[in-house]
C-alpha positions in Angstrom: -6.4 -11.1 -21.9 -5.5 -9.6 -18.6 -7.9 -7.7 -16.4 -7.3 -4.0 -16.6 -7.3 -1.7 -13.5 -6.9 2.0 -13.4 -3.8 3.3 -11.7 -5.9 5.5 -9.4 -7.9 2.5 -8.2 -4.8 0.4 -7.6 -3.3 3.3 -5.6 -6.4 3.6 -3.5 -6.4 -0.1 -2.6 -2.7 0.0 -1.8 -3.1 3.1 0.4 -6.0 1.5 2.3 -3.9 -1.6 2.9 -1.0 0.6 4.1 -3.3 2.7 6.3 -4.5 -0.5 8.0 -0.9 -1.7 8.5 -0.1 1.7 10.0 -3.1 1.7 12.4 -2.0 -1.7 13.7 1.8 -1.0 13.6 4.1 -2.4 14.9 2.0 -5.6 15.4 1.0 -5.6 11.8 4.7 -6.2 10.8 5.1 -9.3 13.0 3.7 -12.0 10.8 5.6 -11.5 7.5 3.9 -14.5 5.9 0.5 -12.8 6.1 1.9 -9.4 4.9 2.0 -8.3 1.3 5.6 -8.0 0.1 7.1 -4.8 -1.2 6.8 -6.3 -4.7 3.0 -6.7 -4.2 2.7 -2.9 -4.2 2.5 -1.6 -7.8 3.1 2.1 -7.1 6.4 3.5 -6.1 5.0 5.7 -3.4 3.2 2.7 -1.8 6.5 0.9 -1.8 8.1 3.8 0.0 5.4 3.8 2.6 5.7 0.1 3.0 9.5 0.4 3.5 8.8 2.9 6.3 6.5 0.5 8.0 9.0 -2.4 7.7 11.9 -0.3 9.0 10.3 1.4 12.0 9.6 0.0 15.4 6.7 2.2 16.5 3.7 3.8 15.1 4.9 7.3 16.1 8.2 6.7 14.3 6.4 5.4 11.2 4.1 8.5 11.1 7.1 10.9 11.4 9.0 9.0 8.7 5.9 9.1 6.4 5.5 12.8 7.0 9.1 13.2 5.8 8.6 11.4 2.5 8.6 13.5 -0.6 5.5 12.1 -2.3 4.0 13.6 -5.4 0.9 11.5 -6.0 -0.1 10.8 -2.4 -1.5 13.5 -0.1 0.3 12.5 3.1 -1.9 14.6 5.5 -5.0 13.0 4.1 -3.5 9.5 4.3 -2.5 10.1 7.9 -6.0 11.4 8.8 -7.7 8.3 7.6 -8.6 5.7 10.0 -7.5 2.2 8.9 -9.6 0.0 11.2 -12.1 -0.9 8.4 -9.4 -1.8 5.9 -8.4 -5.1 7.4 -9.0 -7.0 4.1 -6.9 -4.7 1.9 -3.4 -6.1 2.8 -4.6 -9.6 1.7 -6.1 -8.1 -1.5 -2.8 -6.3 -2.3 -0.9 -9.6 -1.7 -3.3 -11.5 -4.0 -3.3 -8.9 -6.7 0.5 -8.6 -6.5 0.7 -12.3 -7.6 -1.9 -11.7 -10.3 0.2 -8.7 -11.6 3.3 -10.9 -11.7 1.4 -13.6 -13.6 0.2 -11.1 -16.1 -3.5 -11.6 -15.1 -3.9 -7.9 -14.2 -2.3 -4.8 -15.7 -2.6 -1.1 -14.9 -4.2 1.0 -17.5 -2.2 4.0 -18.6 -4.3 7.1 -17.9 -3.9 8.2 -21.5 -5.7 5.0 -22.6 -8.9 5.8 -20.6 
């Protein structure tokens, strides 16, 4: 039976990983083998933010592009105010969990099931 994780918890982990990647951008995008892939992110909004990071060449450009995203579940101003320096382990966690999701070892709980 797969481990169950709440969508909100998954989203928090992904946003922490993304915040760390933004704090260290563009250097964080250099070693693609260490990075989570787009498919490792389980929420669509996290995938959009990841796309911005991959497709921008400076932190300032990434911030402006994130500000321009039309996100419903992510409070962009709060995301950008966070400091990501303490979230260095989250990109690796997202990468590991992404594999576990693909293998069916983890699944997200529908909020109506809680």
